[in-house]
DOLO-130790 format. One record per residue (C-alpha): residue in one letter; x, y, z. Coordinates in steps of 0.25 Angstrom, whole numbers, padded with zeros to 4 digits. Layout:
BEGIN
<node res="A" c1="X" c2="Y" c3="Z"/>
...
//
This chain:
BEGIN
<node res="X" c1="0218" c2="0366" c3="0433"/>
<node res="X" c1="0226" c2="0354" c3="0438"/>
<node res="X" c1="0234" c2="0346" c3="0428"/>
<node res="X" c1="0230" c2="0332" c3="0422"/>
<node res="X" c1="0236" c2="0320" c3="0429"/>
<node res="X" c1="0238" c2="0309" c3="0419"/>
<node res="X" c1="0245" c2="0297" c3="0423"/>
<node res="X" c1="0256" c2="0300" c3="0413"/>
<node res="X" c1="0260" c2="0313" c3="0405"/>
<node res="X" c1="0264" c2="0317" c3="0395"/>
<node res="X" c1="0257" c2="0307" c3="0385"/>
<node res="X" c1="0263" c2="0303" c3="0372"/>
<node res="X" c1="0259" c2="0314" c3="0362"/>
<node res="X" c1="0245" c2="0312" c3="0357"/>
<node res="X" c1="0244" c2="0312" c3="0342"/>
<node res="X" c1="0230" c2="0314" c3="0335"/>
<node res="X" c1="0227" c2="0315" c3="0320"/>
<node res="X" c1="0233" c2="0329" c3="0319"/>
<node res="X" c1="0238" c2="0333" c3="0333"/>
<node res="X" c1="0248" c2="0329" c3="0343"/>
<node res="X" c1="0245" c2="0331" c3="0358"/>
<node res="X" c1="0257" c2="0332" c3="0367"/>
<node res="X" c1="0264" c2="0339" c3="0379"/>
<node res="X" c1="0268" c2="0354" c3="0377"/>
<node res="X" c1="0282" c2="0357" c3="0372"/>
<node res="X" c1="0291" c2="0370" c3="0372"/>
<node res="X" c1="0287" c2="0372" c3="0357"/>
<node res="X" c1="0273" c2="0374" c3="0361"/>
<node res="X" c1="0275" c2="0387" c3="0369"/>
<node res="X" c1="0271" c2="0397" c3="0358"/>
<node res="X" c1="0259" c2="0389" c3="0355"/>
<node res="X" c1="0255" c2="0389" c3="0370"/>
<node res="X" c1="0256" c2="0404" c3="0371"/>
<node res="X" c1="0248" c2="0406" c3="0358"/>
<node res="X" c1="0237" c2="0397" c3="0364"/>
<node res="X" c1="0236" c2="0404" c3="0377"/>
<node res="X" c1="0237" c2="0418" c3="0371"/>
<node res="X" c1="0226" c2="0416" c3="0360"/>
<node res="X" c1="0214" c2="0424" c3="0363"/>
<node res="X" c1="0206" c2="0415" c3="0353"/>
<node res="X" c1="0210" c2="0402" c3="0361"/>
<node res="X" c1="0206" c2="0408" c3="0374"/>
<node res="X" c1="0193" c2="0415" c3="0370"/>
<node res="X" c1="0185" c2="0406" c3="0380"/>
<node res="X" c1="0197" c2="0404" c3="0390"/>
<node res="X" c1="0198" c2="0417" c3="0396"/>
<node res="X" c1="0207" c2="0424" c3="0386"/>
<node res="X" c1="0221" c2="0422" c3="0382"/>
<node res="X" c1="0233" c2="0425" c3="0390"/>
<node res="X" c1="0242" c2="0437" c3="0386"/>
<node res="X" c1="0253" c2="0432" c3="0376"/>
<node res="X" c1="0264" c2="0440" c3="0384"/>
<node res="X" c1="0260" c2="0432" c3="0396"/>
<node res="X" c1="0261" c2="0419" c3="0389"/>
<node res="X" c1="0274" c2="0422" c3="0383"/>
<node res="X" c1="0280" c2="0424" c3="0397"/>
<node res="X" c1="0272" c2="0413" c3="0405"/>
<node res="X" c1="0271" c2="0401" c3="0395"/>
<node res="X" c1="0283" c2="0391" c3="0399"/>
<node res="X" c1="0292" c2="0385" c3="0388"/>
<node res="X" c1="0285" c2="0372" c3="0390"/>
<node res="X" c1="0270" c2="0376" c3="0391"/>
<node res="X" c1="0258" c2="0368" c3="0395"/>
<node res="X" c1="0265" c2="0355" c3="0399"/>
<node res="X" c1="0257" c2="0348" c3="0409"/>
<node res="X" c1="0249" c2="0334" c3="0410"/>
<node res="X" c1="0236" c2="0335" c3="0401"/>
<node res="X" c1="0241" c2="0347" c3="0392"/>
<node res="X" c1="0242" c2="0343" c3="0377"/>
<node res="X" c1="0248" c2="0352" c3="0366"/>
<node res="X" c1="0241" c2="0350" c3="0353"/>
<node res="X" c1="0251" c2="0349" c3="0342"/>
<node res="X" c1="0247" c2="0350" c3="0327"/>
<node res="X" c1="0258" c2="0349" c3="0316"/>
<node res="X" c1="0269" c2="0351" c3="0327"/>
<node res="X" c1="0263" c2="0363" c3="0333"/>
<node res="X" c1="0255" c2="0366" c3="0346"/>
<node res="X" c1="0240" c2="0370" c3="0342"/>
<node res="X" c1="0233" c2="0368" c3="0355"/>
<node res="X" c1="0233" c2="0362" c3="0369"/>
<node res="X" c1="0224" c2="0352" c3="0375"/>
<node res="X" c1="0224" c2="0350" c3="0391"/>
<node res="X" c1="0218" c2="0341" c3="0401"/>
<node res="X" c1="0219" c2="0347" c3="0415"/>
<node res="X" c1="0211" c2="0345" c3="0428"/>
<node res="X" c1="0199" c2="0354" c3="0430"/>
<node res="X" c1="0200" c2="0363" c3="0442"/>
<node res="X" c1="0190" c2="0358" c3="0453"/>
<node res="X" c1="0187" c2="0373" c3="0456"/>
<node res="X" c1="0181" c2="0376" c3="0442"/>
<node res="X" c1="0167" c2="0373" c3="0439"/>
<node res="X" c1="0164" c2="0361" c3="0430"/>
<node res="X" c1="0168" c2="0347" c3="0435"/>
<node res="X" c1="0163" c2="0333" c3="0434"/>
<node res="X" c1="0165" c2="0330" c3="0449"/>
<node res="X" c1="0166" c2="0339" c3="0461"/>
<node res="X" c1="0181" c2="0337" c3="0462"/>
<node res="X" c1="0184" c2="0341" c3="0448"/>
<node res="X" c1="0198" c2="0340" c3="0443"/>
<node res="X" c1="0193" c2="0333" c3="0429"/>
<node res="X" c1="0202" c2="0333" c3="0417"/>
<node res="X" c1="0198" c2="0345" c3="0409"/>
<node res="X" c1="0201" c2="0346" c3="0394"/>
<node res="X" c1="0207" c2="0359" c3="0388"/>
<node res="X" c1="0211" c2="0364" c3="0375"/>
<node res="X" c1="0217" c2="0376" c3="0368"/>
<node res="X" c1="0220" c2="0377" c3="0353"/>
<node res="X" c1="0227" c2="0388" c3="0345"/>
<node res="X" c1="0217" c2="0395" c3="0336"/>
<node res="X" c1="0223" c2="0390" c3="0323"/>
<node res="X" c1="0221" c2="0376" c3="0327"/>
<node res="X" c1="0206" c2="0378" c3="0329"/>
<node res="X" c1="0195" c2="0372" c3="0320"/>
<node res="X" c1="0203" c2="0360" c3="0316"/>
<node res="X" c1="0199" c2="0350" c3="0326"/>
<node res="X" c1="0212" c2="0350" c3="0334"/>
<node res="X" c1="0205" c2="0352" c3="0347"/>
<node res="X" c1="0196" c2="0340" c3="0346"/>
<node res="X" c1="0207" c2="0331" c3="0341"/>
<node res="X" c1="0217" c2="0335" c3="0352"/>
<node res="X" c1="0207" c2="0335" c3="0363"/>
<node res="X" c1="0202" c2="0321" c3="0359"/>
<node res="X" c1="0216" c2="0316" c3="0360"/>
<node res="X" c1="0218" c2="0322" c3="0373"/>
<node res="X" c1="0205" c2="0316" c3="0379"/>
<node res="X" c1="0209" c2="0302" c3="0373"/>
<node res="X" c1="0223" c2="0303" c3="0380"/>
<node res="X" c1="0215" c2="0307" c3="0393"/>
<node res="X" c1="0206" c2="0295" c3="0391"/>
<node res="X" c1="0218" c2="0286" c3="0390"/>
<node res="X" c1="0225" c2="0292" c3="0402"/>
<node res="X" c1="0214" c2="0294" c3="0412"/>
<node res="X" c1="0203" c2="0285" c3="0407"/>
<node res="X" c1="0189" c2="0288" c3="0412"/>
<node res="X" c1="0192" c2="0302" c3="0417"/>
<node res="X" c1="0183" c2="0313" c3="0412"/>
<node res="X" c1="0188" c2="0326" c3="0405"/>
<node res="X" c1="0181" c2="0339" c3="0406"/>
<node res="X" c1="0180" c2="0351" c3="0397"/>
<node res="X" c1="0176" c2="0366" c3="0400"/>
<node res="X" c1="0173" c2="0376" c3="0390"/>
<node res="X" c1="0165" c2="0389" c3="0388"/>
<node res="X" c1="0152" c2="0387" c3="0382"/>
<node res="X" c1="0155" c2="0398" c3="0372"/>
<node res="X" c1="0167" c2="0391" c3="0367"/>
<node res="X" c1="0160" c2="0384" c3="0355"/>
<node res="X" c1="0173" c2="0377" c3="0350"/>
<node res="X" c1="0176" c2="0371" c3="0363"/>
<node res="X" c1="0162" c2="0367" c3="0365"/>
<node res="X" c1="0163" c2="0360" c3="0352"/>
<node res="X" c1="0176" c2="0353" c3="0356"/>
<node res="X" c1="0170" c2="0348" c3="0369"/>
<node res="X" c1="0159" c2="0341" c3="0361"/>
<node res="X" c1="0168" c2="0335" c3="0351"/>
<node res="X" c1="0176" c2="0329" c3="0362"/>
<node res="X" c1="0164" c2="0323" c3="0368"/>
<node res="X" c1="0163" c2="0332" c3="0381"/>
<node res="X" c1="0149" c2="0332" c3="0387"/>
<node res="X" c1="0144" c2="0344" c3="0395"/>
<node res="X" c1="0144" c2="0343" c3="0410"/>
<node res="X" c1="0141" c2="0357" c3="0415"/>
<node res="X" c1="0141" c2="0372" c3="0411"/>
<node res="X" c1="0145" c2="0383" c3="0420"/>
<node res="X" c1="0150" c2="0397" c3="0421"/>
<node res="X" c1="0165" c2="0400" c3="0422"/>
<node res="X" c1="0174" c2="0411" c3="0419"/>
<node res="X" c1="0162" c2="0419" c3="0415"/>
<node res="X" c1="0158" c2="0410" c3="0404"/>
<node res="X" c1="0149" c2="0398" c3="0402"/>
<node res="X" c1="0157" c2="0385" c3="0403"/>
<node res="X" c1="0154" c2="0371" c3="0397"/>
<node res="X" c1="0160" c2="0359" c3="0405"/>
<node res="X" c1="0160" c2="0345" c3="0399"/>
<node res="X" c1="0166" c2="0331" c3="0401"/>
<node res="X" c1="0171" c2="0319" c3="0394"/>
<node res="X" c1="0177" c2="0305" c3="0398"/>
<node res="X" c1="0186" c2="0301" c3="0387"/>
<node res="X" c1="0184" c2="0286" c3="0385"/>
<node res="X" c1="0197" c2="0279" c3="0386"/>
<node res="X" c1="0192" c2="0268" c3="0377"/>
<node res="X" c1="0189" c2="0278" c3="0366"/>
<node res="X" c1="0202" c2="0285" c3="0367"/>
<node res="X" c1="0210" c2="0285" c3="0354"/>
<node res="X" c1="0224" c2="0279" c3="0355"/>
<node res="X" c1="0236" c2="0287" c3="0352"/>
<node res="X" c1="0238" c2="0289" c3="0337"/>
<node res="X" c1="0247" c2="0278" c3="0331"/>
<node res="X" c1="0261" c2="0282" c3="0328"/>
<node res="X" c1="0260" c2="0276" c3="0313"/>
<node res="X" c1="0248" c2="0276" c3="0303"/>
<node res="X" c1="0246" c2="0268" c3="0290"/>
<node res="X" c1="0245" c2="0278" c3="0279"/>
<node res="X" c1="0232" c2="0277" c3="0272"/>
<node res="X" c1="0228" c2="0286" c3="0260"/>
<node res="X" c1="0214" c2="0292" c3="0263"/>
<node res="X" c1="0206" c2="0302" c3="0255"/>
<node res="X" c1="0197" c2="0311" c3="0264"/>
<node res="X" c1="0191" c2="0325" c3="0260"/>
<node res="X" c1="0185" c2="0333" c3="0272"/>
<node res="X" c1="0175" c2="0344" c3="0269"/>
<node res="X" c1="0173" c2="0350" c3="0283"/>
<node res="X" c1="0165" c2="0362" c3="0289"/>
<node res="X" c1="0154" c2="0366" c3="0298"/>
<node res="X" c1="0143" c2="0363" c3="0289"/>
<node res="X" c1="0139" c2="0354" c3="0278"/>
<node res="X" c1="0136" c2="0366" c3="0268"/>
<node res="X" c1="0143" c2="0363" c3="0255"/>
<node res="X" c1="0152" c2="0351" c3="0259"/>
<node res="X" c1="0143" c2="0340" c3="0255"/>
<node res="X" c1="0143" c2="0346" c3="0241"/>
<node res="X" c1="0158" c2="0347" c3="0241"/>
<node res="X" c1="0159" c2="0332" c3="0245"/>
<node res="X" c1="0150" c2="0328" c3="0234"/>
<node res="X" c1="0158" c2="0335" c3="0224"/>
<node res="X" c1="0171" c2="0329" c3="0229"/>
<node res="X" c1="0165" c2="0315" c3="0228"/>
<node res="X" c1="0161" c2="0318" c3="0213"/>
<node res="X" c1="0176" c2="0322" c3="0210"/>
<node res="X" c1="0185" c2="0313" c3="0219"/>
<node res="X" c1="0190" c2="0300" c3="0213"/>
<node res="X" c1="0188" c2="0286" c3="0220"/>
<node res="X" c1="0178" c2="0283" c3="0231"/>
<node res="X" c1="0175" c2="0294" c3="0241"/>
<node res="X" c1="0164" c2="0295" c3="0252"/>
<node res="X" c1="0158" c2="0308" c3="0258"/>
<node res="X" c1="0156" c2="0307" c3="0273"/>
<node res="X" c1="0153" c2="0317" c3="0283"/>
<node res="X" c1="0147" c2="0320" c3="0297"/>
<node res="X" c1="0133" c2="0319" c3="0292"/>
<node res="X" c1="0136" c2="0304" c3="0289"/>
<node res="X" c1="0140" c2="0303" c3="0304"/>
<node res="X" c1="0128" c2="0310" c3="0309"/>
<node res="X" c1="0119" c2="0302" c3="0300"/>
<node res="X" c1="0126" c2="0289" c3="0305"/>
<node res="X" c1="0123" c2="0293" c3="0320"/>
<node res="X" c1="0108" c2="0288" c3="0317"/>
<node res="X" c1="0096" c2="0292" c3="0324"/>
<node res="X" c1="0093" c2="0304" c3="0333"/>
<node res="X" c1="0096" c2="0297" c3="0346"/>
<node res="X" c1="0110" c2="0293" c3="0341"/>
<node res="X" c1="0113" c2="0306" c3="0334"/>
<node res="X" c1="0107" c2="0315" c3="0345"/>
<node res="X" c1="0117" c2="0309" c3="0355"/>
<node res="X" c1="0128" c2="0314" c3="0346"/>
<node res="X" c1="0124" c2="0327" c3="0340"/>
<node res="X" c1="0115" c2="0338" c3="0346"/>
<node res="X" c1="0113" c2="0353" c3="0343"/>
<node res="X" c1="0115" c2="0365" c3="0352"/>
<node res="X" c1="0104" c2="0376" c3="0354"/>
<node res="X" c1="0111" c2="0384" c3="0344"/>
<node res="X" c1="0112" c2="0373" c3="0334"/>
<node res="X" c1="0126" c2="0369" c3="0336"/>
<node res="X" c1="0129" c2="0354" c3="0333"/>
<node res="X" c1="0134" c2="0347" c3="0346"/>
<node res="X" c1="0140" c2="0333" c3="0345"/>
<node res="X" c1="0142" c2="0324" c3="0357"/>
<node res="X" c1="0151" c2="0313" c3="0360"/>
<node res="X" c1="0142" c2="0303" c3="0353"/>
<node res="X" c1="0145" c2="0310" c3="0340"/>
<node res="X" c1="0160" c2="0311" c3="0342"/>
<node res="X" c1="0160" c2="0296" c3="0345"/>
<node res="X" c1="0153" c2="0293" c3="0332"/>
<node res="X" c1="0161" c2="0304" c3="0324"/>
<node res="X" c1="0174" c2="0297" c3="0329"/>
<node res="X" c1="0169" c2="0284" c3="0323"/>
<node res="X" c1="0164" c2="0290" c3="0311"/>
<node res="X" c1="0178" c2="0297" c3="0308"/>
<node res="X" c1="0185" c2="0284" c3="0310"/>
<node res="X" c1="0176" c2="0277" c3="0300"/>
<node res="X" c1="0178" c2="0289" c3="0290"/>
<node res="X" c1="0193" c2="0287" c3="0292"/>
<node res="X" c1="0193" c2="0272" c3="0289"/>
<node res="X" c1="0185" c2="0274" c3="0276"/>
<node res="X" c1="0195" c2="0284" c3="0271"/>
<node res="X" c1="0206" c2="0275" c3="0275"/>
<node res="X" c1="0199" c2="0264" c3="0267"/>
<node res="X" c1="0202" c2="0272" c3="0254"/>
<node res="X" c1="0188" c2="0279" c3="0252"/>
<node res="X" c1="0189" c2="0294" c3="0250"/>
<node res="X" c1="0181" c2="0302" c3="0260"/>
<node res="X" c1="0175" c2="0316" c3="0259"/>
<node res="X" c1="0171" c2="0321" c3="0273"/>
<node res="X" c1="0159" c2="0331" c3="0272"/>
<node res="X" c1="0161" c2="0335" c3="0286"/>
<node res="X" c1="0154" c2="0344" c3="0296"/>
<node res="X" c1="0160" c2="0346" c3="0310"/>
<node res="X" c1="0149" c2="0344" c3="0320"/>
<node res="X" c1="0151" c2="0352" c3="0333"/>
<node res="X" c1="0161" c2="0361" c3="0327"/>
//
């Protein structure tokens, strides 16, 4: 796999709401070894490398190359997001010559389930859109890897092909990150605003709506209850909603790029309401995982 060839590297560290994406440093070596020695992380990647081999072979400054971003949380590495050129000899391409930019990601198991992968990958795709505007990005994952399939949907990748590789069924998708929608780097300063937000989250609605009503009866001042059901209702008729939400043959909720675009606008509106001084209780269900 060839390295990415951006006009300049490295970029200024990218800051998101919770994360910092940056070049690797010597202090990341232990986390790199844990990442590549983890059997959980490599369940769908052909298996982990032996720990003793990694201890011998991983350099003092690991993983430093164009397109490789260490994901840092609270000062420590929790994952890795990469952009490399896809090998033309492998199956799955947008053009016969191949060599597309390909997104990859690995996160330590303790970082799973918090939305860090979505947050980090979106930031890297936004950087790519600003750096090489108009160029597509591809992603390949095993169909059996449900978490990776959900991440691809959340990022807005659309299916291009399915094929067999390494003895397993693979899913191949693509996206062209729009430069005009790429968010700017986080500002270096913010105006402090007191906000009151309570989040009730989970994989279903059972019980949370009743808890939200009970909270409203006890909380002082003005509070609003909002949730994903409001967003789904606001999508309108079946044609509009159908372009954003669908269901797999097994009943799994699938959300597409249209839903994510509406969701981004929705959360921006919720944030502005909170900043205006009204309290918010979020009765939230995470669609698509």
